[in-house]
Every structure is written in C-alpha cells, then in structure tokens.
MIVEXVO-320583 format. One record per atom (N, C-alpha, C): residue number from 0; residue in three letters; atom name; x, y, z. Coordinates in nm, 3 decimals, always signed. Example, Ala and Ser with C-alpha at 12.3 -4.5 7.8 and 13.67 -1.06 7.14 Angstrom:
2
ATOM  pos  code  site        u        v        w
ATOM    0   ALA     N   +1.319   -0.569   +0.780
ATOM    0   ALA    CA   +1.230   -0.450   +0.780
ATOM    0   ALA     C   +1.320   -0.330   +0.780
ATOM    1   SER     N   +1.285   -0.225   +0.708
ATOM    1   SER    CA   +1.367   -0.106   +0.714
ATOM    1   SER     C   +1.290   +0.003   +0.787
This chain:
121
ATOM  pos  code  site        u        v        w
ATOM    0   UNK     N   -9.564  +13.986   +3.569
ATOM    0   UNK    CA   -9.516  +13.996   +3.425
ATOM    0   UNK     C   -9.461  +13.822   +3.440
ATOM    1   UNK     N   -9.414  +13.803   +3.486
ATOM    1   UNK    CA   -9.411  +13.627   +3.462
ATOM    1   UNK     C   -9.476  +13.576   +3.400
ATOM    2   UNK     N   -9.645  +13.603   +3.411
ATOM    2   UNK    CA   -9.774  +13.514   +3.422
ATOM    2   UNK     C   -9.743  +13.619   +3.235
ATOM    3   UNK     N   -9.725  +13.762   +3.243
ATOM    3   UNK    CA   -9.661  +13.768   +3.085
ATOM    3   UNK     C   -9.627  +13.712   +2.962
ATOM    4   UNK     N   -9.528  +13.690   +3.040
ATOM    4   UNK    CA   -9.415  +13.629   +3.010
ATOM    4   UNK     C   -9.383  +13.486   +2.939
ATOM    5   UNK     N   -9.515  +13.469   +2.999
ATOM    5   UNK    CA   -9.491  +13.293   +2.951
ATOM    5   UNK     C   -9.626  +13.264   +2.885
ATOM    6   UNK     N   -9.723  +13.394   +2.887
ATOM    6   UNK    CA   -9.736  +13.417   +2.743
ATOM    6   UNK     C   -9.647  +13.344   +2.566
ATOM    7   UNK     N   -9.547  +13.375   +2.613
ATOM    7   UNK    CA   -9.453  +13.359   +2.514
ATOM    7   UNK     C   -9.435  +13.205   +2.478
ATOM    8   UNK     N   -9.415  +13.184   +2.636
ATOM    8   UNK    CA   -9.405  +12.958   +2.604
ATOM    8   UNK     C   -9.495  +12.888   +2.589
ATOM    9   UNK     N   -9.632  +12.921   +2.618
ATOM    9   UNK    CA   -9.713  +12.887   +2.543
ATOM    9   UNK     C   -9.786  +12.923   +2.383
ATOM   10   UNK     N   -9.782  +12.986   +2.354
ATOM   10   UNK    CA   -9.723  +13.059   +2.200
ATOM   10   UNK     C   -9.663  +12.967   +2.145
ATOM   11   UNK     N   -9.553  +12.877   +2.217
ATOM   11   UNK    CA   -9.395  +12.781   +2.141
ATOM   11   UNK     C   -9.514  +12.644   +2.124
ATOM   12   UNK     N   -9.520  +12.652   +2.249
ATOM   12   UNK    CA   -9.554  +12.521   +2.350
ATOM   12   UNK     C   -9.686  +12.450   +2.223
ATOM   13   UNK     N   -9.789  +12.558   +2.205
ATOM   13   UNK    CA   -9.935  +12.584   +2.085
ATOM   13   UNK     C   -9.881  +12.510   +1.969
ATOM   14   UNK     N   -9.798  +12.552   +1.906
ATOM   14   UNK    CA   -9.720  +12.524   +1.817
ATOM   14   UNK     C   -9.625  +12.468   +1.745
ATOM   15   UNK     N   -9.631  +12.344   +1.848
ATOM   15   UNK    CA   -9.498  +12.269   +1.819
ATOM   15   UNK     C   -9.373  +12.275   +1.809
ATOM   16   UNK     N   -9.378  +12.405   +1.955
ATOM   16   UNK    CA   -9.253  +12.472   +1.953
ATOM   16   UNK     C   -9.150  +12.523   +1.917
ATOM   17   UNK     N   -9.239  +12.573   +1.766
ATOM   17   UNK    CA   -9.153  +12.701   +1.641
ATOM   17   UNK     C   -9.262  +12.732   +1.660
ATOM   18   UNK     N   -9.249  +12.891   +1.606
ATOM   18   UNK    CA   -9.322  +13.014   +1.592
ATOM   18   UNK     C   -9.240  +13.147   +1.585
ATOM   19   UNK     N   -9.284  +13.191   +1.500
ATOM   19   UNK    CA   -9.213  +13.240   +1.401
ATOM   19   UNK     C   -9.346  +13.432   +1.433
ATOM   20   UNK     N   -9.233  +13.597   +1.542
ATOM   20   UNK    CA   -9.294  +13.659   +1.592
ATOM   20   UNK     C   -9.204  +13.771   +1.542
ATOM   21   UNK     N   -9.322  +13.853   +1.510
ATOM   21   UNK    CA   -9.203  +14.040   +1.538
ATOM   21   UNK     C   -9.151  +14.091   +1.688
ATOM   22   UNK     N   -9.041  +14.089   +1.638
ATOM   22   UNK    CA   -9.048  +14.176   +1.740
ATOM   22   UNK     C   -9.092  +14.245   +1.888
ATOM   23   UNK     N   -9.121  +14.314   +1.866
ATOM   23   UNK    CA   -9.295  +14.366   +1.890
ATOM   23   UNK     C   -9.384  +14.326   +2.026
ATOM   24   UNK     N   -9.395  +14.193   +1.907
ATOM   24   UNK    CA   -9.519  +14.135   +1.996
ATOM   24   UNK     C   -9.382  +14.101   +2.141
ATOM   25   UNK     N   -9.264  +14.049   +2.135
ATOM   25   UNK    CA   -9.199  +14.004   +2.176
ATOM   25   UNK     C   -9.154  +14.108   +2.254
ATOM   26   UNK     N   -9.158  +14.203   +2.256
ATOM   26   UNK    CA   -9.186  +14.332   +2.319
ATOM   26   UNK     C   -9.297  +14.349   +2.427
ATOM   27   UNK     N   -9.369  +14.331   +2.344
ATOM   27   UNK    CA   -9.498  +14.348   +2.459
ATOM   27   UNK     C   -9.560  +14.210   +2.602
ATOM   28   UNK     N   -9.507  +14.106   +2.524
ATOM   28   UNK    CA   -9.547  +14.035   +2.575
ATOM   28   UNK     C   -9.402  +14.042   +2.693
ATOM   29   UNK     N   -9.344  +13.973   +2.694
ATOM   29   UNK    CA   -9.184  +14.049   +2.753
ATOM   29   UNK     C   -9.158  +14.129   +2.873
ATOM   30   UNK     N   -9.148  +14.214   +2.795
ATOM   30   UNK    CA   -9.169  +14.393   +2.879
ATOM   30   UNK     C   -9.215  +14.584   +2.835
ATOM   31   UNK     N   -9.395  +14.529   +2.878
ATOM   31   UNK    CA   -9.521  +14.592   +2.827
ATOM   31   UNK     C   -9.439  +14.740   +2.846
ATOM   32   UNK     N   -9.395  +14.808   +2.922
ATOM   32   UNK    CA   -9.377  +14.943   +2.988
ATOM   32   UNK     C   -9.262  +14.972   +2.913
ATOM   33   UNK     N   -9.142  +14.891   +2.864
ATOM   33   UNK    CA   -9.030  +14.897   +2.800
ATOM   33   UNK     C   -9.176  +15.028   +2.658
ATOM   34   UNK     N   -9.053  +15.102   +2.689
ATOM   34   UNK    CA   -9.145  +15.238   +2.501
ATOM   34   UNK     C   -9.116  +15.171   +2.363
ATOM   35   UNK     N   -8.969  +15.160   +2.341
ATOM   35   UNK    CA   -8.955  +15.098   +2.219
ATOM   35   UNK     C   -8.836  +14.916   +2.270
ATOM   36   UNK     N   -8.791  +14.878   +2.229
ATOM   36   UNK    CA   -8.663  +14.818   +2.222
ATOM   36   UNK     C   -8.538  +14.817   +2.193
ATOM   37   UNK     N   -8.402  +14.797   +2.235
ATOM   37   UNK    CA   -8.359  +14.833   +2.170
ATOM   37   UNK     C   -8.182  +14.730   +2.227
ATOM   38   UNK     N   -8.075  +14.722   +2.176
ATOM   38   UNK    CA   -7.992  +14.637   +2.167
ATOM   38   UNK     C   -7.972  +14.564   +2.303
ATOM   39   UNK     N   -7.985  +14.716   +2.373
ATOM   39   UNK    CA   -7.982  +14.622   +2.536
ATOM   39   UNK     C   -8.110  +14.501   +2.603
ATOM   40   UNK     N   -8.194  +14.553   +2.531
ATOM   40   UNK    CA   -8.301  +14.551   +2.569
ATOM   40   UNK     C   -8.374  +14.405   +2.443
ATOM   41   UNK     N   -8.287  +14.387   +2.360
ATOM   41   UNK    CA   -8.328  +14.342   +2.248
ATOM   41   UNK     C   -8.259  +14.145   +2.369
ATOM   42   UNK     N   -8.098  +14.184   +2.373
ATOM   42   UNK    CA   -8.027  +14.135   +2.470
ATOM   42   UNK     C   -8.095  +14.048   +2.629
ATOM   43   UNK     N   -8.186  +14.136   +2.681
ATOM   43   UNK    CA   -8.175  +14.115   +2.795
ATOM   43   UNK     C   -8.315  +13.969   +2.724
ATOM   44   UNK     N   -8.334  +14.047   +2.620
ATOM   44   UNK    CA   -8.478  +13.924   +2.587
ATOM   44   UNK     C   -8.435  +13.746   +2.594
ATOM   45   UNK     N   -8.342  +13.773   +2.385
ATOM   45   UNK    CA   -8.241  +13.652   +2.455
ATOM   45   UNK     C   -8.213  +13.574   +2.542
ATOM   46   UNK     N   -8.130  +13.664   +2.644
ATOM   46   UNK    CA   -8.086  +13.579   +2.753
ATOM   46   UNK     C   -8.218  +13.532   +2.846
ATOM   47   UNK     N   -8.358  +13.559   +2.870
ATOM   47   UNK    CA   -8.428  +13.469   +2.853
ATOM   47   UNK     C   -8.487  +13.399   +2.824
ATOM   48   UNK     N   -8.492  +13.423   +2.687
ATOM   48   UNK    CA   -8.513  +13.313   +2.653
ATOM   48   UNK     C   -8.437  +13.173   +2.625
ATOM   49   UNK     N   -8.293  +13.173   +2.632
ATOM   49   UNK    CA   -8.194  +13.127   +2.678
ATOM   49   UNK     C   -8.208  +13.029   +2.784
ATOM   50   UNK     N   -8.234  +13.063   +2.865
ATOM   50   UNK    CA   -8.271  +13.047   +3.040
ATOM   50   UNK     C   -8.358  +12.977   +3.019
ATOM   51   UNK     N   -8.491  +12.957   +2.936
ATOM   51   UNK    CA   -8.611  +12.883   +2.880
ATOM   51   UNK     C   -8.587  +12.778   +2.827
ATOM   52   UNK     N   -8.469  +12.736   +2.807
ATOM   52   UNK    CA   -8.486  +12.664   +2.667
ATOM   52   UNK     C   -8.524  +12.664   +2.540
ATOM   53   UNK     N   -8.524  +12.820   +2.544
ATOM   53   UNK    CA   -8.563  +12.791   +2.332
ATOM   53   UNK     C   -8.436  +12.969   +2.305
ATOM   54   UNK     N   -8.474  +12.855   +2.181
ATOM   54   UNK    CA   -8.309  +12.976   +2.131
ATOM   54   UNK     C   -8.434  +12.997   +1.976
ATOM   55   UNK     N   -8.325  +13.158   +1.926
ATOM   55   UNK    CA   -8.382  +13.226   +1.850
ATOM   55   UNK     C   -8.333  +13.250   +1.674
ATOM   56   UNK     N   -8.304  +13.273   +1.561
ATOM   56   UNK    CA   -8.302  +13.302   +1.460
ATOM   56   UNK     C   -8.362  +13.475   +1.375
ATOM   57   UNK     N   -8.300  +13.493   +1.345
ATOM   57   UNK    CA   -8.105  +13.526   +1.406
ATOM   57   UNK     C   -8.111  +13.567   +1.521
ATOM   58   UNK     N   -7.972  +13.556   +1.507
ATOM   58   UNK    CA   -7.902  +13.605   +1.633
ATOM   58   UNK     C   -7.807  +13.670   +1.643
ATOM   59   UNK     N   -7.847  +13.800   +1.696
ATOM   59   UNK    CA   -7.807  +13.869   +1.775
ATOM   59   UNK     C   -7.995  +13.860   +1.777
ATOM   60   UNK     N   -8.060  +13.865   +1.848
ATOM   60   UNK    CA   -8.242  +13.964   +1.819
ATOM   60   UNK     C   -8.218  +14.102   +1.765
ATOM   61   UNK     N   -8.257  +14.099   +1.674
ATOM   61   UNK    CA   -8.282  +14.269   +1.630
ATOM   61   UNK     C   -8.386  +14.309   +1.699
ATOM   62   UNK     N   -8.330  +14.451   +1.711
ATOM   62   UNK    CA   -8.388  +14.549   +1.795
ATOM   62   UNK     C   -8.458  +14.652   +1.802
ATOM   63   UNK     N   -8.555  +14.592   +1.649
ATOM   63   UNK    CA   -8.688  +14.722   +1.543
ATOM   63   UNK     C   -8.728  +14.622   +1.574
ATOM   64   UNK     N   -8.884  +14.642   +1.631
ATOM   64   UNK    CA   -8.972  +14.611   +1.689
ATOM   64   UNK     C   -9.049  +14.512   +1.579
ATOM   65   UNK     N   -9.042  +14.609   +1.401
ATOM   65   UNK    CA   -9.065  +14.493   +1.255
ATOM   65   UNK     C   -9.092  +14.403   +1.250
ATOM   66   UNK     N   -8.884  +14.337   +1.260
ATOM   66   UNK    CA   -8.818  +14.284   +1.238
ATOM   66   UNK     C   -8.889  +14.124   +1.280
ATOM   67   UNK     N   -8.940  +14.003   +1.179
ATOM   67   UNK    CA   -8.948  +13.897   +1.225
ATOM   67   UNK     C   -8.898  +13.748   +1.314
ATOM   68   UNK     N   -8.857  +13.721   +1.361
ATOM   68   UNK    CA   -8.807  +13.647   +1.447
ATOM   68   UNK     C   -8.847  +13.490   +1.429
ATOM   69   UNK     N   -8.763  +13.394   +1.445
ATOM   69   UNK    CA   -8.871  +13.221   +1.456
ATOM   69   UNK     C   -8.713  +13.217   +1.635
ATOM   70   UNK     N   -8.830  +13.235   +1.684
ATOM   70   UNK    CA   -8.802  +13.095   +1.869
ATOM   70   UNK     C   -8.849  +12.972   +1.813
ATOM   71   UNK     N   -8.755  +12.907   +1.818
ATOM   71   UNK    CA   -8.800  +12.752   +1.871
ATOM   71   UNK     C   -8.712  +12.633   +2.008
ATOM   72   UNK     N   -8.802  +12.572   +1.982
ATOM   72   UNK    CA   -8.687  +12.450   +2.154
ATOM   72   UNK     C   -8.610  +12.386   +2.104
ATOM   73   UNK     N   -8.475  +12.353   +2.152
ATOM   73   UNK    CA   -8.351  +12.290   +2.052
ATOM   73   UNK     C   -8.442  +12.133   +2.090
ATOM   74   UNK     N   -8.431  +12.096   +2.211
ATOM   74   UNK    CA   -8.540  +11.982   +2.206
ATOM   74   UNK     C   -8.567  +11.928   +2.131
ATOM   75   UNK     N   -8.669  +12.000   +2.084
ATOM   75   UNK    CA   -8.849  +11.993   +2.035
ATOM   75   UNK     C   -8.771  +11.927   +1.904
ATOM   76   UNK     N   -8.850  +11.872   +1.867
ATOM   76   UNK    CA   -8.878  +11.766   +1.665
ATOM   76   UNK     C   -8.792  +11.805   +1.584
ATOM   77   UNK     N   -8.855  +12.007   +1.539
ATOM   77   UNK    CA   -8.834  +12.132   +1.461
ATOM   77   UNK     C   -8.670  +12.122   +1.481
ATOM   78   UNK     N   -8.689  +12.117   +1.647
ATOM   78   UNK    CA   -8.553  +12.160   +1.724
ATOM   78   UNK     C   -8.419  +12.086   +1.666
ATOM   79   UNK     N   -8.426  +11.913   +1.675
ATOM   79   UNK    CA   -8.348  +11.902   +1.631
ATOM   79   UNK     C   -8.320  +11.896   +1.440
ATOM   80   UNK     N   -8.376  +11.934   +1.425
ATOM   80   UNK    CA   -8.396  +11.927   +1.201
ATOM   80   UNK     C   -8.340  +12.040   +1.205
ATOM   81   UNK     N   -8.386  +12.116   +1.283
ATOM   81   UNK    CA   -8.270  +12.285   +1.311
ATOM   81   UNK     C   -8.093  +12.260   +1.291
ATOM   82   UNK     N   -8.086  +12.142   +1.428
ATOM   82   UNK    CA   -8.016  +12.186   +1.451
ATOM   82   UNK     C   -7.895  +12.064   +1.364
ATOM   83   UNK     N   -7.961  +11.951   +1.289
ATOM   83   UNK    CA   -7.889  +11.889   +1.215
ATOM   83   UNK     C   -7.848  +11.990   +1.057
ATOM   84   UNK     N   -7.963  +12.073   +0.993
ATOM   84   UNK    CA   -7.980  +12.175   +0.950
ATOM   84   UNK     C   -7.819  +12.272   +1.001
ATOM   85   UNK     N   -7.828  +12.380   +1.042
ATOM   85   UNK    CA   -7.676  +12.413   +1.152
ATOM   85   UNK     C   -7.610  +12.411   +1.153
ATOM   86   UNK     N   -7.588  +12.269   +1.139
ATOM   86   UNK    CA   -7.454  +12.180   +1.240
ATOM   86   UNK     C   -7.427  +12.237   +1.388
ATOM   87   UNK     N   -7.525  +12.196   +1.400
ATOM   87   UNK    CA   -7.541  +12.278   +1.580
ATOM   87   UNK     C   -7.500  +12.100   +1.689
ATOM   88   UNK     N   -7.481  +12.108   +1.753
ATOM   88   UNK    CA   -7.477  +12.017   +1.902
ATOM   88   UNK     C   -7.408  +11.939   +1.844
ATOM   89   UNK     N   -7.534  +11.849   +1.845
ATOM   89   UNK    CA   -7.508  +11.671   +1.850
ATOM   89   UNK     C   -7.532  +11.638   +1.699
ATOM   90   UNK     N   -7.471  +11.767   +1.659
ATOM   90   UNK    CA   -7.443  +11.765   +1.420
ATOM   90   UNK     C   -7.301  +11.809   +1.457
ATOM   91   UNK     N   -7.277  +11.915   +1.520
ATOM   91   UNK    CA   -7.231  +11.996   +1.537
ATOM   91   UNK     C   -7.047  +11.934   +1.366
ATOM   92   UNK     N   -7.008  +11.829   +1.529
ATOM   92   UNK    CA   -6.845  +11.762   +1.500
ATOM   92   UNK     C   -6.934  +11.603   +1.332
ATOM   93   UNK     N   -6.989  +11.565   +1.300
ATOM   93   UNK    CA   -7.088  +11.484   +1.248
ATOM   93   UNK     C   -7.159  +11.530   +1.128
ATOM   94   UNK     N   -7.111  +11.604   +1.020
ATOM   94   UNK    CA   -7.151  +11.672   +0.880
ATOM   94   UNK     C   -7.227  +11.520   +0.854
ATOM   95   UNK     N   -7.204  +11.423   +0.851
ATOM   95   UNK    CA   -7.239  +11.262   +0.745
ATOM   95   UNK     C   -7.385  +11.263   +0.889
ATOM   96   UNK     N   -7.356  +11.240   +0.914
ATOM   96   UNK    CA   -7.522  +11.217   +1.025
ATOM   96   UNK     C   -7.622  +11.284   +0.944
ATOM   97   UNK     N   -7.541  +11.438   +0.957
ATOM   97   UNK    CA   -7.747  +11.586   +0.953
ATOM   97   UNK     C   -7.792  +11.533   +0.861
ATOM   98   UNK     N   -7.628  +11.491   +0.738
ATOM   98   UNK    CA   -7.680  +11.461   +0.595
ATOM   98   UNK     C   -7.818  +11.382   +0.565
ATOM   99   UNK     N   -7.767  +11.247   +0.655
ATOM   99   UNK    CA   -7.853  +11.118   +0.596
ATOM   99   UNK     C   -7.981  +11.187   +0.681
ATOM  100   UNK     N   -7.991  +11.270   +0.850
ATOM  100   UNK    CA   -8.025  +11.275   +0.937
ATOM  100   UNK     C   -8.198  +11.339   +0.830
ATOM  101   UNK     N   -8.107  +11.478   +0.771
ATOM  101   UNK    CA   -8.213  +11.538   +0.669
ATOM  101   UNK     C   -8.253  +11.505   +0.546
ATOM  102   UNK     N   -8.146  +11.330   +0.508
ATOM  102   UNK    CA   -8.156  +11.309   +0.347
ATOM  102   UNK     C   -8.257  +11.175   +0.349
ATOM  103   UNK     N   -8.328  +11.099   +0.506
ATOM  103   UNK    CA   -8.399  +11.095   +0.539
ATOM  103   UNK     C   -8.522  +11.146   +0.496
ATOM  104   UNK     N   -8.561  +11.261   +0.569
ATOM  104   UNK    CA   -8.642  +11.311   +0.578
ATOM  104   UNK     C   -8.688  +11.388   +0.447
ATOM  105   UNK     N   -8.584  +11.457   +0.388
ATOM  105   UNK    CA   -8.626  +11.477   +0.283
ATOM  105   UNK     C   -8.702  +11.362   +0.124
ATOM  106   UNK     N   -8.646  +11.230   +0.208
ATOM  106   UNK    CA   -8.726  +11.089   +0.093
ATOM  106   UNK     C   -8.799  +11.097   +0.115
ATOM  107   UNK     N   -8.900  +11.125   +0.302
ATOM  107   UNK    CA   -8.951  +11.092   +0.326
ATOM  107   UNK     C   -9.138  +11.161   +0.307
ATOM  108   UNK     N   -9.073  +11.341   +0.266
ATOM  108   UNK    CA   -9.129  +11.455   +0.252
ATOM  108   UNK     C   -9.131  +11.463   +0.106
ATOM  109   UNK     N   -9.096  +11.386   +0.013
ATOM  109   UNK    CA   -9.121  +11.353   -0.124
ATOM  109   UNK     C   -9.194  +11.245   -0.165
ATOM  110   UNK     N   -9.208  +11.177   -0.083
ATOM  110   UNK    CA   -9.285  +10.975   -0.108
ATOM  110   UNK     C   -9.425  +11.004   -0.057
ATOM  111   UNK     N   -9.472  +11.143   +0.039
ATOM  111   UNK    CA   -9.567  +11.173   +0.069
ATOM  111   UNK     C   -9.607  +11.213   -0.021
ATOM  112   UNK     N   -9.539  +11.359   -0.044
ATOM  112   UNK    CA   -9.597  +11.405   -0.186
ATOM  112   UNK     C   -9.618  +11.405   -0.331
ATOM  113   UNK     N   -9.556  +11.285   -0.339
ATOM  113   UNK    CA   -9.503  +11.183   -0.464
ATOM  113   UNK     C   -9.754  +11.120   -0.433
ATOM  114   UNK     N   -9.713  +11.093   -0.299
ATOM  114   UNK    CA   -9.822  +11.010   -0.269
ATOM  114   UNK     C   -9.955  +11.139   -0.318
ATOM  115   UNK     N  -10.008  +11.281   -0.250
ATOM  115   UNK    CA  -10.051  +11.366   -0.258
ATOM  115   UNK     C  -10.116  +11.426   -0.352
ATOM  116   UNK     N   -9.969  +11.379   -0.512
ATOM  116   UNK    CA   -9.960  +11.392   -0.622
ATOM  116   UNK     C  -10.049  +11.315   -0.725
ATOM  117   UNK     N  -10.021  +11.181   -0.708
ATOM  117   UNK    CA  -10.086  +11.114   -0.740
ATOM  117   UNK     C  -10.300  +11.080   -0.765
ATOM  118   UNK     N  -10.305  +11.145   -0.566
ATOM  118   UNK    CA  -10.477  +11.132   -0.519
ATOM  118   UNK     C  -10.504  +11.216   -0.600
ATOM  119   UNK     N  -10.470  +11.301   -0.697
ATOM  119   UNK    CA  -10.473  +11.451   -0.740
ATOM  119   UNK     C  -10.502  +11.389   -0.940
ATOM  120   UNK     N  -10.444  +11.329   -0.962
ATOM  120   UNK    CA  -10.462  +11.304   -1.056
ATOM  120   UNK     C  -10.558  +11.188   -1.142
C-alpha cells in the first residue's frame, strides 16, 4: 500500500508541488480496495496528506469521486503564494506583507506579459 500512496507524492513533486486531481484518483492511489468514498474516508486521506505536509483545497476534502481538489505543499514556492493569498502561515497577522508579496508577483507577471505582447506586435 505505501508504494501506491507514494504515487500521490510523486505526482505532486513532478508538478512542482501543486496538482489538481479527482477524489476518485486520490482514493485509487490511497486505498484502491475501498469501493466508494465517504466523509470518514476523505478525512482519513486528508490526515495522511497532512502527515506528509501536503495541504488541499477545498478543505475538508469532498467525498464525491468526481470532485476535483488541489493538492500543494505549503513550503513550496506555490505554497508560499497560496499562504499569502489566504493570509495563512507567516502572513496570518501581516496582511501588508502578503499584499506586498503578491503585488510584486503581479508586477513581475505584468511585465513579463507586456514583454511577450510586444514581441508579437
């Protein structure tokens, strides 16, 4: 079983610690012998993810297999941006820091976007 569950972590690592997966995919890689998901089983998966330092949105995890969820590692680069946007972790009591951090990202993305638009003109 642990080897199958490692696929979840490998998938995240392969995609720079952020991935969108269905709850069916997550169930299949966590415990394929479960016929169906339930609220308790989704909570078990959530606890396992947290133990491996993986967070998920939405929270709590849904119990419908067709639902999509986003998994991410909070200590990754994308995790820091998510924490800033959600005012969590180091940004919880410092919204001004979160705004500065996200603002600098927005400026960088805007300048990169403007540069690529100029190339196409």
